Structures are given as structure tokens and as C-alpha cells.
MARKOL-484072 format. One record per atom (N, C-alpha, C, O, CB): residue in one letter; y, x, z. Coordinates in steps of 0.2 Angstrom, whole numbers, padded with zeros to 4 digits, always signed. Glycine has a CB too. Example, Ala and Ser with C-alpha at 12.3 -4.5 7.8 and 13.67 -1.06 7.14 Angstrom:
// residues 2
A-0028+0066+0039/A-0022+0062+0039/A-0016+0066+0039/A-0017+0071+0042/A-0022+0057+0045/S-0011+0064+0035/S-0005+0068+0036/S+0000+0064+0039/S+0006+0067+0040/S-0003+0070+0029/
//
This chain:
// residues 219
M-0145+0004+0012/M-0139+0002+0007/M-0133+0001+0011/M-0133-0004+0015/M-0141-0004+0002/I-0128+0004+0010/I-0121+0003+0013/I-0117-0002+0008/I-0117+0000+0002/I-0117+0010+0014/K-0115-0007+0011/K-0111-0012+0007/K-0103-0011+0009/K-0102-0011+0015/K-0113-0019+0009/V-0099-0010+0004/V-0092-0009+0005/V-0088-0015+0001/V-0090-0016-0004/V-0090-0002+0003/I-0083-0017+0005/I-0079-0022+0001/I-0072-0019+0001/I-0069-0018+0007/I-0079-0029+0005/I-0068-0019-0004/I-0062-0016-0005/I-0057-0022-0008/I-0059-0025-0013/I-0062-0010-0009/Y-0051-0023-0005/Y-0046-0027-0007/Y-0041-0023-0010/Y-0037-0020-0007/Y-0044-0032-0002/T-0040-0023-0017/T-0035-0020-0020/T-0033-0023-0027/T-0033-0029-0027/T-0037-0012-0022/G-0031-0019-0032/G-0030-0022-0039/G-0022-0021-0040/G-0020-0021-0046/G-0032-0029-0039/L-0018-0021-0035/L-0011-0020-0036/L-0009-0013-0035/L-0006-0010-0040/L-0007-0025-0031/S-0009-0010-0029/S-0007-0003-0028/S-0012+0001-0032/S-0009+0007-0034/S-0008-0002-0021/L-0018+0000-0033/L-0023+0004-0037/L-0027-0001-0041/L-0031-0005-0039/L-0027+0008-0032/P-0026-0001-0048/P-0030-0005-0052/P-0038-0004-0051/P-0040+0002-0049/P-0029-0003-0060/F-0042-0009-0052/F-0049-0009-0051/F-0052-0003-0055/F-0057+0001-0052/F-0052-0015-0053/N-0050-0002-0061/N-0054+0004-0065/N-0052+0010-0062/N-0057+0015-0062/N-0051+0003-0072/E-0046+0012-0060/E-0045+0018-0056/E-0048+0019-0050/E-0050+0024-0048/E-0037+0019-0056/A-0049+0013-0046/A-0052+0013-0040/A-0060+0015-0041/A-0063+0019-0037/A-0052+0006-0036/K-0063+0012-0046/K-0070+0014-0047/K-0071+0021-0049/K-0077+0023-0049/K-0073+0009-0052/E-0066+0024-0051/E-0067+0031-0053/E-0068+0036-0047/E-0071+0041-0047/E-0061+0034-0057/I-0065+0033-0041/I-0066+0037-0035/I-0072+0034-0031/I-0076+0038-0028/I-0060+0036-0031/L-0073+0028-0030/L-0078+0025-0026/L-0081+0019-0030/L-0078+0014-0031/L-0075+0022-0019/D-0088+0020-0032/D-0091+0015-0036/D-0098+0014-0033/D-0101+0019-0029/D-0091+0017-0043/S-0102+0009-0035/S-0108+0008-0033/S-0113+0013-0035/S-0112+0016-0041/S-0111+0001-0035/S-0118+0015-0031/S-0123+0020-0033/S-0130+0017-0030/S-0130+0012-0028/S-0121+0027-0030/A-0135+0022-0030/A-0141+0020-0027/A-0141+0018-0020/A-0145+0014-0017/A-0146+0025-0028/D-0136+0021-0016/D-0136+0021-0009/D-0130+0016-0007/D-0130+0014-0001/D-0135+0027-0006/V-0125+0015-0011/V-0119+0011-0009/V-0118+0006-0014/V-0118+0007-0020/V-0113+0016-0009/E-0116+0000-0011/E-0114-0006-0016/E-0107-0007-0014/E-0105-0008-0008/E-0118-0012-0014/V-0102-0006-0019/V-0095-0007-0018/V-0093-0014-0022/V-0094-0015-0028/V-0091-0001-0021/I-0090-0018-0018/I-0087-0025-0021/I-0080-0024-0021/I-0077-0024-0015/I-0090-0031-0017/Y-0077-0025-0026/Y-0069-0025-0027/Y-0067-0032-0027/Y-0069-0036-0032/Y-0067-0020-0033/E-0062-0033-0023/E-0059-0040-0023/E-0051-0040-0024/E-0048-0034-0023/E-0060-0044-0016/R-0049-0045-0026/R-0041-0045-0027/R-0038-0045-0021/R-0041-0046-0015/R-0039-0052-0031/P-0031-0044-0021/P-0027-0044-0014/P-0029-0049-0009/P-0030-0055-0011/P-0020-0044-0015/I-0030-0047-0003/I-0033-0051+0002/I-0028-0057+0004/I-0022-0056+0004/I-0035-0047+0008/K-0031-0063+0006/K-0027-0068+0009/K-0030-0071+0015/K-0036-0069+0016/K-0025-0073+0003/R-0027-0076+0018/R-0030-0079+0024/R-0036-0082+0022/R-0037-0086+0017/R-0025-0084+0027/G-0042-0081+0026/G-0048-0084+0025/G-0053-0080+0021/G-0059-0081+0021/G-0047-0090+0021/D-0051-0075+0017/D-0055-0071+0013/D-0060-0067+0018/D-0066-0066+0016/D-0051-0066+0009/L-0058-0064+0024/L-0063-0060+0028/L-0068-0065+0030/L-0074-0062+0031/L-0059-0057+0033/N-0067-0071+0032/N-0072-0075+0034/N-0078-0076+0029/N-0084-0076+0030/N-0069-0082+0036/L-0076-0076+0022/L-0080-0077+0017/L-0084-0070+0016/L-0090-0070+0015/L-0077-0078+0010/A-0080-0064+0017/A-0083-0058+0017/A-0089-0056+0022/A-0094-0053+0020/A-0078-0052+0017/L-0088-0059+0028/L-0093-0058+0033/L-0100-0061+0031/L-0105-0058+0033/L-0091-0061+0039/K-0100-0066+0027/K-0106-0069+0025/K-0110-0064+0020/K-0116-0065+0019/K-0105-0076+0021/K-0106-0059+0017/K-0110-0054+0013/K-0112-0048+0017/K-0115-0044+0014/K-0105-0052+0008/H-0111-0048+0023/H-0113-0043+0028/H-0111-0036+0026/H-0116-0032+0025/H-0121-0044+0029/P-0105-0035+0025/P-0103-0028+0023/P-0103-0023+0029/P-0103-0025+0035/P-0096-0028+0021/D-0104-0017+0028/D-0104-0012+0033/D-0096-0009+0034/D-0094-0007+0039/D-0108-0006+0031/I-0093-0009+0028/I-0086-0006+0028/I-0081-0011+0024/I-0083-0014+0019/I-0086+0001+0025/I-0075-0012+0027/I-0070-0016+0023/I-0064-0012+0023/I-0062-0009+0028/I-0069-0023+0027/G-0061-0011+0017/G-0055-0007+0015/G-0050-0012+0013/G-0051-0015+0008/G-0056-0002+0010/I-0045-0013+0017/I-0039-0017+0015/I-0033-0013+0012/I-0030-0009+0016/I-0037-0022+0021/I-0032-0014+0006/I-0026-0010+0003/I-0021-0015+0001/I-0015-0015+0004/I-0028-0007-0004/D-0022-0020-0003/D-0017-0025-0005/D-0018-0032-0002/D-0024-0034-0001/D-0016-0026-0013/G-0013-0036-0001/G-0014-0042+0002/G-0008-0047-0001/G-0002-0044-0002/G-0014-0042+0009/V-0009-0053-0001/V-0003-0058-0002/V+0000-0061+0004/V-0003-0061+0009/V-0006-0063-0007/F+0006-0063+0004/F+0009-0066+0009/F+0014-0071+0007/F+0016-0076+0011/F+0013-0061+0013/H+0016-0071+0001/H+0021-0076-0002/H+0017-0082-0005/H+0019-0088-0004/H+0026-0073-0007/Q+0013-0080-0009/Q+0009-0086-0013/Q+0004-0089-0009/Q+0003-0095-0009/Q+0005-0083-0019/N+0001-0086-0004/N-0004-0089+0001/N-0002-0086+0008/N+0002-0081+0008/N-0011-0087-0001/S-0005-0088+0013/S-0004-0086+0020/S-0008-0079+0020/S-0013-0078+0017/S-0007-0090+0025/A-0004-0074+0023/A-0007-0067+0024/A-0013-0067+0028/A-0014-0071+0033/A-0002-0063+0027/V-0017-0062+0027/V-0023-0061+0032/V-0021-0061+0039/V-0017-0057+0041/V-0027-0055+0029/G-0025-0064+0043/G-0023-0065+0050/G-0026-0059+0054/G-0031-0056+0053/G-0025-0071+0053/H-0023-0058+0060/H-0025-0052+0064/H-0032-0054+0067/H-0036-0050+0068/H-0020-0051+0070/K-0033-0061+0069/K-0039-0063+0072/K-0045-0062+0067/K-0050-0060+0069/K-0039-0070+0074/E-0044-0063+0060/E-0049-0062+0055/E-0051-0055+0055/E-0057-0053+0055/E-0046-0064+0048/I-0046-0050+0056/I-0048-0043+0056/I-0052-0041+0062/I-0057-0038+0062/I-0042-0039+0055/L-0049-0044+0068/L-0053-0042+0074/L-0060-0045+0074/L-0064-0042+0077/L-0049-0045+0080/N-0061-0051+0071/N-0067-0054+0071/N-0072-0049+0067/N-0078-0049+0068/N-0067-0061+0067/A-0070-0046+0061/A-0074-0042+0057/A-0075-0035+0061/A-0081-0033+0061/A-0070-0040+0051/I-0070-0033+0065/I-0071-0027+0069/I-0077-0028+0075/I-0081-0024+0076/I-0065-0024+0072/N-0076-0034+0078/N-0081-0036+0083/N-0088-0038+0080/N-0092-0038+0084/N-0078-0042+0087/S-0088-0038+0074/S-0095-0039+0071/S-0098-0032+0068/S-0102-0032+0064/S-0094-0044+0064/D-0095-0027+0071/D-0097-0020+0070/D-0096-0018+0063/D-0100-0014+0060/D-0105-0020+0072/I-0091-0020+0060/I-0089-0018+0053/I-0083-0013+0054/I-0078-0014+0058/I-0087-0024+0049/D-0084-0007+0050/D-0078-0003+0050/D-0073-0005+0046/D-0074-0006+0040/D-0081+0004+0048/V-0067-0006+0048/V-0061-0009+0044/V-0056-0004+0044/V-0053-0001+0049/V-0058-0016+0047/F-0054-0002+0037/F-0049+0003+0036/F-0043-0001+0032/F-0044-0005+0029/F-0052+0009+0032/G-0037+0002+0033/G-0031+0000+0030/G-0026+0005+0027/G-0026+0010+0031/G-0027-0005+0034/A-0023+0004+0022/A-0019+0009+0019/A-0014+0005+0014/A-0015+0000+0012/A-0022+0015+0015/S-0009+0009+0012/S-0005+0008+0006/S+0000+0002+0007/S+0006+0003+0007/S-0009+0006+0001/S-0002-0004+0008/S+0002-0010+0008/S+0000-0015+0014/S+0001-0013+0020/S+0001-0014+0001/M-0003-0021+0013/M-0005-0025+0018/M-0009-0021+0023/M-0009-0022+0029/M-0008-0031+0015/G-0014-0017+0020/G-0018-0013+0024/G-0015-0009+0029/G-0017-0008+0035/G-0023-0010+0020/A-0010-0005+0027/A-0006-0001+0031/A-0002-0005+0037/A-0002-0003+0042/A-0001+0003+0027/L+0001-0010+0035/L+0004-0015+0040/L+0000-0017+0045/L+0001-0016+0051/L+0008-0021+0036/R-0006-0020+0043/R-0011-0023+0048/R-0014-0017+0052/R-0015-0018+0058/R-0016-0027+0045/A-0015-0011+0049/A-0018-0006+0053/A-0013-0003+0058/A-0016-0002+0064/A-0020+0000+0048/S-0007-0003+0057/S-0002-0001+0062/S-0002-0006+0068/S+0000-0004+0073/S+0005+0000+0059/E-0003-0012+0066/E-0003-0017+0072/E-0010-0018+0076/E-0010-0020+0081/E-0002-0024+0069/L-0015-0015+0073/L-0022-0016+0076/L-0025-0009+0077/L-0031-0009+0078/L-0026-0020+0071/D-0022-0004+0076/D-0025+0003+0077/D-0028+0004+0084/D-0032+0008+0085/D-0020+0008+0075/T-0025+0001+0089/T-0027+0002+0096/T-0033-0003+0097/T-0036-0002+0102/T-0022+0001+0101/L-0035-0007+0092/L-0040-0012+0093/L-0046-0011+0089/L-0050-0015+0088/L-0037-0019+0092/G-0046-0005+0085/G-0052-0003+0081/G-0051-0003+0074/G-0055+0000+0070/G-0057-0008+0082/M-0045-0005+0071/M-0044-0004+0064/M-0041+0003+0063/M-0037+0005+0066/M-0039-0009+0061/T-0043+0006+0057/T-0041+0013+0056/T-0036+0013+0050/T-0038+0011+0045/T-0047+0017+0054/G-0030+0016+0051/G-0025+0017+0046/G-0025+0024+0043/G-0027+0029+0046/G-0018+0015+0049/I-0024+0024+0037/I-0024+0030+0033/I-0017+0031+0029/I-0015+0026+0025/I-0030+0030+0028/G-0014+0037+0028/G-0009+0038+0023/G-0002+0037+0026/G-0001+0036+0032/G-0010+0034+0018/Y+0002+0039+0021/Y+0010+0039+0023/Y+0012+0032+0025/Y+0016+0032+0030/Y+0013+0042+0016/C+0011+0027+0021/C+0013+0020+0023/C+0011+0018+0030/C+0015+0016+0034/C+0011+0015+0018/Y+0005+0019+0031/Y+0002+0018+0038/Y+0006+0022+0043/Y+0008+0019+0048/Y-0005+0019+0039/E+0007+0028+0042/E+0011+0032+0047/E+0018+0030+0048/E+0020+0030+0054/E+0011+0040+0045/Q+0021+0028+0043/Q+0028+0025+0043/Q+0028+0019+0048/Q+0033+0019+0052/Q+0031+0024+0036/Y+0024+0015+0047/Y+0023+0009+0052/Y+0021+0011+0059/Y+0024+0009+0064/Y+0019+0004+0049/A+0016+0015+0059/A+0013+0017+0066/A+0018+0021+0070/A+0018+0020+0076/A+0007+0021+0065/T+0023+0025+0067/T+0027+0029+0071/T+0034+0025+0072/T+0038+0027+0076/T+0029+0035+0067/G+0035+0019+0069/G+0041+0015+0070/G+0046+0017+0065/G+0052+0015+0066/G+0043+0016+0077/A+0045+0021+0061/A+0050+0023+0056/A+0052+0017+0052/A+0058+0017+0050/A+0047+0029+0051/I+0048+0013+0050/I+0049+0007+0047/I+0046+0001+0051/I+0041+0002+0054/I+0047+0007+0040/D+0048-0005+0050/D+0045-0011+0054/D+0045-0017+0050/D+0043-0022+0053/D+0048-0011+0061/S+0047-0017+0044/S+0048-0024+0040/S+0042-0024+0035/S+0041-0019+0032/S+0055-0024+0037/D+0039-0030+0035/D+0034-0032+0030/D+0037-0031+0023/D+0034-0029+0018/D+0032-0039+0030/D+0044-0031+0022/D+0048-0031+0016/D+0047-0024+0013/D+0048-0023+0007/D+0055-0033+0017/E+0045-0019+0017/E+0045-0012+0014/E+0040-0011+0009/E+0040-0007+0004/E+0044-0007+0020/V+0034-0015+0010/V+0029-0014+0005/V+0028-0020+0000/V+0023-0020-0004/V+0022-0013+0009/A+0032-0025+0001/A+0032-0031-0004/A+0034-0029-0011/A+0039-0026-0012/A+0036-0036-0001/V+0031-0032-0015/V+0032-0032-0023/V+0031-0039-0026/V+0027-0043-0023/V+0028-0027-0026/M+0035-0040-0031/M+0033-0046-0035/M+0028-0044-0040/M+0028-0038-0043/M+0040-0048-0040/L+0023-0048-0041/L+0017-0046-0045/L+0016-0052-0050/L+0017-0058-0049/L+0011-0045-0041/D+0012-0050-0056/D+0010-0054-0061/D+0003-0057-0058/D-0001-0053-0057/D+0009-0051-0068/G+0003-0063-0057/G-0003-0066-0054/G-0010-0065-0057/G-0015-0065-0054/G-0002-0073-0053/E-0009-0064-0064/E-0016-0063-0068/E-0017-0056-0068/E-0023-0054-0067/E-0015-0066-0075/S-0013-0052-0070/S-0014-0045-0072/S-0014-0040-0065/S-0016-0035-0065/S-0010-0042-0077/L-0010-0043-0060/L-0009-0040-0054/L-0004-0034-0055/L-0004-0029-0051/L-0015-0037-0051/E-0001-0034-0060/E+0004-0029-0062/E+0011-0030-0057/E+0013-0035-0057/E+0006-0029-0069/A+0013-0024-0054/A+0019-0025-0050/A+0025-0026-0055/A+0026-0022-0060/A+0020-0018-0046/L+0029-0030-0053/L+0035-0032-0057/L+0042-0030-0053/L+0047-0031-0056/L+0036-0039-0058/S+0041-0026-0048/S+0047-0024-0044/S+0044-0017-0041/S+0038-0016-0041/S+0050-0029-0039/V+0049-0014-0038/V+0047-0007-0034/V+0047-0008-0027/V+0052-0011-0024/V+0052-0002-0036/P+0042-0006-0023/P+0042-0007-0016/P+0047-0003-0013/P+0048+0003-0015/P+0035-0006-0013/L+0050-0005-0007/L+0056-0001-0004/L+0053+0005-0001/L+0056+0011-0001/L+0059-0005+0002/I+0047+0005+0001/I+0044+0011+0004/I+0043+0017-0001/I+0043+0023+0001/I+0037+0010+0007/N+0041+0015-0007/N+0041+0020-0013/N+0048+0023-0014/N+0049+0029-0015/N+0038+0017-0019/M+0053+0019-0014/M+0060+0021-0015/M+0062+0026-0009/M+0065+0031-0010/M+0065+0015-0015/R+0060+0024-0003/R+0062+0028+0003/R+0058+0035+0002/R+0061+0040+0004/R+0059+0024+0009/Y+0052+0035+0000/Y+0048+0041-0001/Y+0052+0046-0006/Y+0052+0052-0005/Y+0041+0040-0002/V+0053+0043-0011/V+0056+0047-0017/V+0063+0049-0015/V+0065+0055-0016/V+0057+0042-0023/F+0067+0045-0012/F+0074+0047-0010/F+0074+0052-0005/F+0078+0057-0004/F+0078+0041-0008/D+0069+0052+0000/D+0069+0057+0005/D+0067+0064+0002/D+0070+0069+0004/D+0063+0055+0010/N+0063+0064-0003/N+0061+0070-0006/N+0067+0072-0011/N+0068+0078-0011/N+0055+0069-0011/A+0070+0068-0014/A+0076+0070-0018/A+0081+0073-0013/A+0085+0078-0015/A+0079+0064-0021/T+0082+0071-0007/T+0087+0074-0002/T+0084+0081+0000/T+0088+0085+0000/T+0087+0069+0004/S+0078+0081+0001/S+0075+0088+0003/S+0076+0093-0003/S+0076+0099-0002/S+0068+0087+0004/E+0076+0091-0009/E+0076+0095-0015/E+0084+0096-0017/E+0085+0099-0022/E+0073+0092-0021/N+0088+0093-0013/N+0096+0094-0014/N+0098+0091-0020/N+0103+0093-0023/N+0098+0101-0014/I+0094+0086-0022/I+0097+0082-0028/I+0102+0077-0026/I+0107+0076-0030/I+0091+0078-0032/I+0101+0074-0020/I+0106+0069-0018/I+0107+0071-0010/I+0103+0075-0007/I+0104+0062-0018/S+0113+0069-0008/S+0115+0071-0001/S+0112+0065+0004/S+0110+0060+0001/S+0123+0071+0000/E+0112+0067+0010/E+0110+0062+0015/E+0114+0055+0014/E+0112+0050+0015/E+0111+0065+0022/E+0121+0056+0013/E+0125+0050+0013/E+0123+0046+0006/E+0123+0040+0006/E+0132+0053+0012/E+0122+0050+0001/E+0120+0046-0005/E+0113+0043-0004/E+0112+0037-0007/E+0119+0051-0011/K+0108+0046-0001/K+0102+0043+0001/K+0103+0037+0005/K+0100+0031+0003/K+0097+0048+0004/D+0107+0037+0010/D+0108+0031+0014/D+0111+0025+0010/D+0110+0020+0011/D+0113+0033+0020/E+0116+0027+0005/E+0119+0022+0001/E+0113+0019-0003/E+0113+0013-0004/E+0124+0025-0003/L+0109+0023-0007/L+0104+0020-0011/L+0099+0016-0007/L+0097+0010-0010/L+0100+0026-0014/L+0097+0018-0001/L+0093+0014+0003/L+0096+0007+0005/L+0093+0002+0006/L+0090+0018+0009/S+0102+0008+0007/S+0106+0002+0009/S+0106-0004+0003/S+0105-0009+0005/S+0113+0004+0011/I+0107-0001-0003/I+0107-0006-0008/I+0100-0009-0009/I+0100-0015-0011/I+0110-0002-0015/A+0095-0005-0009/A+0088-0007-0010/A+0086-0012-0005/A+0083-0017-0006/A+0084-0001-0010/K+0088-0011+0002/K+0086-0015+0007/K+0090-0022+0007/K+0086-0027+0009/K+0088-0012+0014/K+0096-0022+0004/K+0099-0029+0004/K+0097-0033-0002/K+0099-0038-0003/K+0107-0028+0004/T+0093-0029-0007/T+0091-0033-0013/T+0084-0036-0012/T+0080-0034-0009/T+0090-0028-0019/Y+0084-0043-0013/Y+0078-0047-0012/Y+0072-0043-0016/Y+0073-0041-0022/Y+0079-0054-0015/Y+0067-0043-0013/Y+0061-0038-0015/Y+0059-0040-0022/Y+0057-0035-0026/Y+0055-0039-0010/P+0059-0046-0025/P+0056-0047-0032/P+0061-0044-0037/P+0059-0043-0042/P+0055-0055-0033/K+0067-0043-0035/K+0072-0040-0040/K+0073-0033-0038/K+0078-0030-0042/K+0079-0044-0039/R+0070-0030-0034/R+0071-0023-0032/R+0068-0018-0037/R+0062-0018-0039/R+0068-0021-0025/N+0072-0014-0040/N+0070-0009-0045/N+0075-0003-0045/N+0081-0004-0042/N+0069-0011-0052/Y+0073+0003-0048/Y+0077+0009-0048/Y+0084+0008-0052/Y+0089+0010-0050/Y+0074+0015-0050/S+0083+0004-0057/S+0089+0003-0062/S+0094+0000-0058/S+0100+0002-0058/S+0087+0000-0068/L+0093-0006-0055/L+0097-0010-0051/L+0101-0006-0046/L+0107-0006-0045/L+0094-0016-0048/V+0097-0002-0042/V+0099+0002-0036/V+0104+0007-0039/V+0110+0008-0036/V+0094+0005-0032/L+0102+0011-0044/L+0107+0016-0046/L+0113+0013-0049/L+0118+0016-0049/L+0103+0020-0052/N+0112+0008-0053/N+0118+0005-0056/N+0123+0002-0051/N+0129+0003-0052/N+0116-0001-0060/E+0121+0000-0045/E+0126-0002-0040/E+0128+0004-0036/E+0133+0003-0031/E+0122-0007-0036/S+0126+0010-0036/S+0128+0015-0032/S+0134+0019-0035/S+0136+0017-0040/S+0122+0020-0032/S+0137+0023-0031/S+0143+0027-0033/S+0141+0034-0036/S+0145+0038-0037/S+0147+0028-0027/L+0135+0035-0037/L+0133+0041-0040/L+0136+0042-0047/L+0136+0037-0051/L+0125+0042-0040/D+0138+0048-0049/D+0141+0049-0055/D+0135+0049-0060/D+0129+0050-0059/D+0145+0056-0056/D+0137+0049-0067/D+0131+0048-0072/D+0127+0054-0072/D+0121+0054-0074/D+0135+0047-0079/N+0130+0060-0071/N+0125+0066-0072/N+0120+0066-0066/N+0114+0068-0067/N+0130+0072-0071/K+0122+0064-0060/K+0118+0064-0054/K+0112+0059-0055/K+0107+0060-0054/K+0121+0063-0048/K+0115+0053-0058/K+0110+0048-0059/K+0104+0050-0064/K+0099+0049-0063/K+0113+0042-0062/E+0106+0054-0069/E+0102+0056-0074/E+0097+0061-0071/E+0091+0061-0073/E+0105+0060-0080/I+0099+0065-0067/I+0095+0070-0064/I+0090+0066-0059/I+0084+0068-0059/I+0099+0075-0060/L+0092+0061-0055/L+0088+0058-0051/L+0083+0053-0055/L+0077+0053-0052/L+0093+0053-0046/I+0085+0051-0060/I+0080+0047-0064/I+0074+0051-0066/I+0069+0049-0066/I+0084+0044-0070/N+0076+0057-0069/N+0071+0062-0071/N+0066+0064-0065/N+0060+0064-0065/N+0073+0068-0074/F+0069+0064-0059/F+0065+0066-0053/F+0061+0060-0051/F+0055+0061-0049/F+0070+0067-0047/I+0063+0054-0052/I+0059+0048-0050/I+0053+0047-0055/I+0048+0045-0053/I+0064+0041-0051/R+0054+0049-0061/R+0049+0048-0066/R+0043+0053-0065/R+0038+0052-0066/R+0052+0050-0073/E+0045+0059-0061/E+0040+0064-0060/E+0037+0063-0053/E+0032+0067-0051/E+0043+0071-0060/S+0040+0058-0049/S+0037+0057-0042/S+0031+0053-0042/S+0029+0049-0046/S+0043+0054-0038/K+0027+0054-0036/K+0021+0050-0035/K+0023+0043-0033/K+0028+0042-0030/K+0017+0054-0030/D+0018+0039-0035/D+0018+0032-0032/D+0014+0032-0025/D+0008+0033-0025/D+0015+0027-0037/I+0018+0033-0020/I+0015+0034-0013/I+0010+0029-0011/I+0005+0030-0008/I+0020+0035-0008/K+0011+0022-0013/K+0006+0017-0012/K+0000+0018-0015/K-0006+0017-0012/K+0009+0010-0013/K+0000+0020-0021/K-0006+0022-0025/K-0010+0028-0022/K-0016+0028-0021/K-0004+0023-0033/E-0006+0033-0020/E-0009+0039-0017/E-0012+0037-0011/E-0018+0040-0009/E-0003+0044-0016/D-0009+0033-0007/D-0012+0031-0001/D-0019+0027-0002/D-0024+0028+0002/D-0008+0027+0004/A-0019+0023-0007/A-0025+0019-0009/A-0030+0024-0011/A-0036+0023-0009/A-0023+0014-0015/K-0029+0029-0014/K-0034+0034-0016/K-0037+0037-0010/K-0043+0039-0010/K-0031+0039-0021/L-0032+0039-0005/L-0034+0042+0001/L-0039+0038+0005/L-0044+0040+0007/L-0029+0044+0005/L-0038+0031+0005/L-0043+0027+0008/L-0049+0027+0005/L-0055+0027+0008/L-0040+0020+0008/L-0050+0027-0002/L-0056+0026-0005/L-0060+0033-0004/L-0066+0033-0003/L-0055+0025-0013/K-0056+0038-0004/K-0059+0045-0003/K-0062+0046+0004/K-0067+0049+0005/K-0054+0051-0005/H-0059+0043+0009/H-0061+0043+0015/H-0067+0039+0016/H-0072+0041+0019/H-0055+0040+0020/I-0067+0033+0013/I-0073+0029+0014/I-0079+0032+0010/I-0085+0032+0012/I-0072+0022+0011/Q-0078+0035+0004/Q-0083+0039+0001/Q-0086+0044+0005/Q-0092+0045+0005/Q-0080+0042-0006/S-0082+0048+0009/S-0085+0053+0013/S-0089+0050+0019/S-0094+0053+0021/S-0079+0057+0016/I-0087+0045+0021/I-0091+0041+0026/I-0098+0039+0023/I-0103+0040+0027/I-0087+0035+0029/C-0098+0036+0018/C-0104+0034+0014/C-0109+0040+0013/C-0115+0039+0014/C-0102+0031+0008/Q-0106+0046+0011/Q-0110+0052+0009/Q-0113+0055+0016/Q-0118+0058+0015/Q-0105+0057+0006/S-0109+0054+0021/S-0112+0057+0028/S-0117+0052+0031/S-0121+0055+0036/S-0106+0058+0032/K-0118+0046+0029/K-0123+0042+0032/K-0130+0043+0029/K-0135+0039+0031/K-0121+0034+0031/
//
């Protein structure tokens, strides 16, 4: 029996996560809320084979520590990270045994971004619903909008500048567009593009689960 512990609920709701990776005759999957300091020490008592870190807290509680993750790795547990806190920690510990997956991890690992603020969101503590938009999602969408010639490089830079200076709990597309110099027609086109765009943090979370699923199937 392979035991897997996944920390998510924000970037990817539990019900959607279970559609990708769920318990079976050979695999036990335990889904936990976003990880915080001390959670991994408790997880080790459950003797998991694999740990997947997607979401984590840092404002309400202390963030998961590097030593906690290294302790899990040194206990012969495969630790993967993606999307949010997982991507950030994986980029910091990928040379020490943690495996990062997806766009968000690559952005940190290559140095394209370096701030925790990029993946931070305001959330409802009970439902885990995101109440703001992460900067990294905006960056992904605005980069694509530039590639599609919907906005220019200069307009993209302006939008990202507004988003970066906005405190993360208040960050959303409406605020950023309203403060920009884009004309109404271009705003409408961009809004439609935003609505059709992928939630990159969610997509990365799905990639992590699919990767773990493939590992479980190969064992």
C-alpha cells in the first residue's frame, strides 16, 4: 500500500483533486488543508511514502519550514511541490531532494520571479475560497495577452506594475484594469480574454497530482 498526503484545497478544491488522484486498493490518499509550520512533523507519524505540497499558509500561521521538508526527505519520503507554497519551497530545495513541477515552480526556479507575494492570495478560512487573484496568474495571463497582440509590452508592464504595488488581499483584475490607461474597448477585449484563460495555479496543481498518480501506477 502506497500512502500519499496532499496539502491543497485552495489552488485546487478537494473534490476536483480526488477526480485525479483518489484512494484505491493499492493507494491511500489523504488530503489536508493548506500546510503550515508543524504539519509535516505530524504527517511523518502517518508514515507516508509521498507528500505533495500545493497550498500553504504564511500570514495566519507560520509557513512550513525548510528543515521540516528536509526532515521528510531524509526520512526517505518523496516530496513534490507545485502551484503555490509548494512551488516556492521546491525552488528553494530542488537541489536538496524536493521535486518541483509546473509553470509556477519554473518561474521561481529560473529566477523570473522571486517574491512570495507572487502566489499569495486572500482566502476564506472556512471554505478555502480565494478572495483575490495571485500575481503569478495575472503575469501568466498578461504575458499570453501580449503574445496574442491583445495588449502591447508597454501596456503589460503597466498592468503588472499596478498589480505589484497592490497589497495582495486587494489584488484583482477589476482594480488593475480600472487603474490602467487602457481604453474601454481594449479593456473589454482583455476582460473576455481573462475569462477564457487558464488558472495556472490550478493547472499546476493538477500536474502534480497526475505526476504522483503515474508514480503510484508504476510501483
